[in-house]
N, C-alpha and C positions, 0 to 999 in steps of 0.2 A: 382565637386566631390560629390558623394553621401555618405551619412553617414548611416551605418547600424544601425537599431533600435535594441536596447537591450530589450529583453522581461522584463516586470515588474514582480515583485514577485507574484502579483495576477494572471497574465496570466500563469506563470510557475507552480503555484500550482493548477490551475483550473482543469486540468485532474484528478489529485489525489483526489481532493475534490468531483468531480463527481463520481469517482469510489467508494469512501467511502459512498456517499449518496445512492449508489446502493447496499450497504452492502457487498461489496467485502472486504474480510479481509485484514487488513494492512499488515499481513505477506505475503500474496500473492502479493500485490503491491510491497513489498520489494524484493520478489523473482524476479519479472519482472524487477525492477529497477537495481538490483545488482545480476546478474546471478552467480557471483563467490561466493556468500554466505554472511552471514550465511543463510542457507535455512530454510524454515518454518518447515520442518520435524525435523530438528535439534533443532529448538527453541521449538517445541512442546514436544520433548523428554526431553529437559532440564527443561521446565516449567510445563509440565503436562497439563491435561485437566482441564478446569474451572469447578467449582461446578455447575454452571448454564449453561446448554447446549442451548445457544442462537440460534443455528442453527436449533433446533427442536422446531418449533412453533406450533406443533399439540397438 
């Protein structure tokens, strides 16, 4: 009888950490992980834009 291997916490979080290291916003990752919401557009409307526009590096 073979035993299924349960992924470790490290291997389960690795794809998310890779996306974060590529500067993919956490809200977008949340949208992909939980398509039923809350959606990043709703979060942005509730929280507002940050004072420091980190996405404009020019």
